[in-house]
Structure formats: structure tokens, C-alpha cells
N, C-alpha and C positions, 0 to 999 in steps of 0.2 A: 497334252500338247496344245499350246496356245495358238490361236489363229489371229490374223490381222484385225479381225473384228473385235476380238477380246482385247487386244492392245489399244484399240481406239476407245473402247469402253473404259479401260483402266485410266487412260490419260484424261478422259472427260471427268471421271470421278475425282482424280487427284487435283485437277484444275479447279473443280468446284469446292474442294475442301481446303485448298491453299489460300491463306489470307491475301487479299489483293494489296499489292504494293502501291507506292505512289505512281500516279499516271506519268508516263514519259512525255516529255514535251513534244508537241505536234511538229513533225518534220516540215521543213519548208517545201513548198511546191517544187516539183522538178524543174530545173532550169531557172530558179529564182535568182535574182541578182540584187545586190545592195544598191539602194538609191543614192547613197553617198559617194561610194568609190567605184561602183560597177563590178565588184568582184562577185564570183559565184558564192551563194550562201547555202550551206547544207543544213543548218539548224535555225535557231531563233535569232542568233546574233551573228554578225559578219565577222569571220575570222581574220579579216584584213584590217578593218578600222574599228570594230567593236559596236557599230550601230545596230540597234534592234530592228529586225525585219517586221514591218507592220504596214498596213495600208495607209495611204495619205489621210490626213484629218479632213473629214467631210462635214462635220458639224461641231458646234460649240460644246454639246454634251459629250461627244467623243473626246474632244480636246481636254475638257475638265476631268474626265475619267482617267485619261492617261496621266495627266499632271498629278492628280490625287494619288494614283498608284505609285508614281515615282517618288513622291514625298513620304508617303505613309507605309510603303512596303516594308515588310519585316526585315529585309536585307538592306534597307537603305543605309548608306554611310552617314547621312546627315545626323540622325539622332544618336547613332553610336559615337560619332565624333564629338558632338556637343556634350553628351553625358560624360565621356572620358575627360573632356576639357574642363568641365565644371568640378568634378569630384575626384579626379585622379591626377595629382600634380606630377608632372614629368613623364606621365605614362605615354602620351602620344610621341614625345621625343624619343623615348627608348624604343617604342615600336618601330618608328621610322628608321632609326639607326640599326635595328635588328633585321631590317628588310621586310617587315610585315606592314606593307603600305597600302595594299589594294582595298583593305576593309575600311579605311578612313579617308577623309577628305585630304587632299594635298595641303601641306602647311602654308605655302604662299597663298593659295586660293582661299583657304580658311581665314588667313589674316586679312587679305584684301576685302573679302565680303564683310567680315565683322567690323573692320575699321571704317569702311564706307558707311555701313549702317550706324556705327557709333557717332561719327562726325556729323552725319545728317541729323541724328537725334540731338546732339549737342547744339548744333546750329539752330534747331527749331525750339529748344527749351532753354537756351542760355538767357540769363537775366539781362535786363535793359541796362546799357551803360549809364553811369551816374556820376554826378559831381559831389564830392565830399567837401563841405565847408566846416572849418574848425575855428571856433571863437576862443580867444585867450583873454586873460586878465592883464593888468598893467605890467606884470612881471614876466609875461610870455608863457604862463602856464595854461595848457589847454583846459577849457571849462566845459565846452559843449560842442558836439559834432552833429551836423545835419547832412543827410544824404538826399539829394534831389535828382530825380531822373533827368538825363541829359535833354530829353525832349521838352522838359518843363523848365530847365535852367535858362535864365535870361542873360547871364553874363558870367565871365570868369570871376571867381572869388577875388575880391580886392579891386575890381574894376567895375565900371558902369558905363551906360550909354551917355553920350554927351548931347546937349540940346541940338536938335535938327540933324542928328546923325542916324543914318539908316543901319539896318542890321548888317548889310554887306560891308559898309564902311567901318562899323565897329569891329567886325570880325577881322578885317584887314589890319586895323590899328592894333588890336590886342594880340593877334598872331605875330605881328612884327616885333613884339616884345621878346619873342623866343630868342635866346642867345646860346651859342654853342662855340666853345673855343678849343675843342678836342681835335683829333686827327681829321684831316679833310674838311675842316670847318668851312672853307670857301665854297665847297660843293654841298655840304650837308645843311648848313644854316638856311640858305634860301629854299632848299627842298623841304625842310621841316616846316618852314613858315607857310609854304604853299599847301603842304599836306594839312596843316592846322586849319587853313581856310576851307579846304574841301570837307574835312571831317565835321567842322562846325556847321557847314552849310546844309548837310543832310542828317544832322544829329547822329553822326557816327555809324549810320547804317552801312555805308560802303566799307568802313574800316572793319566792322565785325564780320561782314560777309567775306572780305578779303582774308581776314585772319583765319577763319575756319576753313578757308580754301587752301591756305598755305601751311597750316599745321601738319596735315598728312604728308605733305612733301618733305617737311623738316624731319619727320620720323624716319624717312628712308636714309637720311644721313645720320640720325641719332642712333638708331639700332646698330648699324655696323661699327660705330665708334665704341659703344658699350661692349659689343662683342670683342673688339680688340683689347679692351681693358680686361675682360674676363680671361683672355689668353695669358695675360701676365699673372693672373691669380691662379690659374690652373696650368702652370708650366710643367710641373712634375706631379703625376705622370702627364705626359704631353697629350693634348687633344687637338683635333683639327679645328680650324677657325669656324667651319660650317656647323660643328656641333654646338658651339656657343650661340651662334646666330640662330640656329634652329630652336634652341631652348627659349631665347628671347622672343622669337616670333610666336611660339605657342603661349608663352606667359602674357604677352601683350594682347593676343587674341582673347585669352581668358579675361583680362581686365576690360576689354571692349565689350565682352558679353555680360559680365557680372555687374558693371556700373548701371546700365539701363534697367537691369532686373531689380537692383537695390532701389533705384529711383521709383520704379513702379510700386514696389512694396511700401515705400514711405508714403506714396499717394494713397494707397489702400489703407494704411495704418498711420495716419498723421500723428497720432498721440505717441507713437513709438519711433518717431523719426530719428531722434538722437541715438537710441539703442541700435537701430538698423545701421546707421552710419558707423558706429563703433564696431559692430559685428562685421561689417564689410571690410573695414580697415584691418582688423585683426585677422580675418580670413585671408585677405590678399597677402598680408605679410607672411602668415604661416604657409600659404600656398607656394610663394616664391622660394621660401626657405626649404620646404619639403621637396620641391621640384629639383633644387640643386642637389639635395642628398640623393634623390632617386636616380638622377642622371649620372652624377659623378661618383657616387658611392663612398664619400668620405665621412668621417665621424661627425658627431653632433657639434662638438666644440669648434673644430676647424671650419665646418660649414657655417656655423653661426658667425664666426669672425669674418669670413669672406662675405657673408650676407650683409653684415654691418658695413664693411668697406664698400661693397657694391652699392648699398643704399645711399651712402654719403656721396659717392661719385655720381650716382644717378641724379640725386637732388641738385648738385652743383651744375652738372652739364645740362640738366633739364631746365634750370633757371636761365642759363645762358641761351639755350635754344628758344625758350619761350619769349624772352625779351627780344632776341634777334628777329623772331617771327613777327612779333608785334610791331617792331620798328619797320621792318620790311613791308608789312601790310599797310602801315600808315603812309609810307613813302610812295607806295604803288596803288593806293586806294583811288 
């Protein structure tokens, strides 16, 4: 017949022999409340707004420790999202449509962060605007071309400074040569002439700054337009418009990520720059094609045909948006 003392001994022995499981998270102090929304918190995270319960940051070391933990934690969504974005075409789109969203960064936030980083990188590394001078023979056949940085260019090809003429006067005279007879010529011609004077006055710095500022805005019109074209391509079976837009958001986020990586690789391996560019082009093309197959589930031949049609439409509309953005940037520089 066992006694209470025997039961206590048995429990102690079993507890000593049982492997220790993972430590349970430390419960919050009794009566703890969230600093963000004021709700009562029973665990480590607020059940109302999701903010983590922790003491205020008192030192730089504590702040860096928390930030490093957020970025490098094994459960961080950042690295899981970037890895899937780089190596699994269409995977993030399928996961989002299937409802598995908490483990990855939201698509719009991912796109915004990568697009901002990309255009900042592009604005910082873009080449200097230049003037291309082409010399021809007596029959008008081009013989030689010379590229001169705009900061070193002294005049528009075919023109020159007149005796006693200042730089401002020459800019005014040469920009007045701009002629335009298309729609709204009465408004656009003087606007283009004024823009020419401003652009030449600061060696196109304001133009390029304005251009890289306007291109991200144009993308917010460009992507919905391409998504509408994809609705026509995938009419049967019918898909929601948001599905096409979501795939485009993920694919463009992929491009914004892979282009700077390829550029850094060419900097590290300058002797293989051409091969890196070719590999990047082929990988981006395969990635887009593969993402279309993964999301829509159609056959290779049909997907390839739709991919080719999409590429042509993308190129044509992209050129229109690029030129429009450049002209708008010049007029508003």
C-alpha cells in the first residue's frame, strides 16, 4: 500500500528521468498592459494589436540587440520572403492566394520597400547624361560618333557660340530652335524651350533627379494597365483582376531585387560582366515564364505564347511610359 510520501518520491524520479522540453515563454507580469493600445496582456504579445511586451529601450546596446534579433531571428519573415522571391517563381503569389500569408511579408509592402531601394540605387549609380555627336561624309553616311559628357559639352552639335555671346544667351538662342507642330503646340513649344534652358543651365542634373522621382509614380499606372491586359489573356478559365496584379507585383519586386545583385556581381567580377548580364536576362525571362505556369497552371506551349505576347505588350507600353515620364520630367524640372 503506497503512501503520499511514496507518490512524491515516484513523481520526483519520473520528473528527473523525463527529458526537459522547450522552456515555456515567461508569462507577463500580473496586470501588465500593452504600451501601444492599453489592453491587458497575458503573454509576450498583445492579443489586441500584436505588439511585443517589453520594457522601454534604455540604451543603444539594448536597441541594437532588439533590432538584430528582429532581423536575424529564425522565424523572421524577411529572409523567408526574399529566398522564395529569388528562387521560387510564382510561389509567393500562390501562397498568398491559398491564404498562407502570415509567414511572408505582405506583397505591397515588399514591392514598396524593394522599389524604393532600387530607384535610390539607380539614381545613385546612373551614368552621366551625354551628348552624342555623329560626323558624316559628303553623302550623309555616318563615319564616326563621339560621346561627350553633358558637363563637358560646350554646345549643341551643329551650333556654336557667337562672338561676345554669354552662355545664358547662347542657351536661349539654341533652345529657341526647338520646334513642335503636334497637338497642343501653342502650349508645349514654349514649355519645351523653357525646359531646354533650365536643363542646359544645370547640366541636366534637375532633369535626371526629376526623372528618377517620377518613374516610380508611373509604375503605379503601368502595373494596373498590364494586369488589365493579362485579364484578356486569361479569360478562360476566368481569374480575378487582383490575381494578375499580385503576380506582377511579385515579379517586379523580384526584378528590383535581382538587378542590384547582378550589378554588384559585375563589380566583383568585371571580367565576366557580359556573361553576368546574359545570365541575368535569361534568368529573368525564365522566371517570369515559370511564374505564369506556376500560378495559372497552363501548359508549356500556351504559357510560352502568352509570355511572348505579354513581353511585346510590356515593351511597347514600357517605351510609351518611359518617354512620357522623361518628357514630363523635362517640363517640370
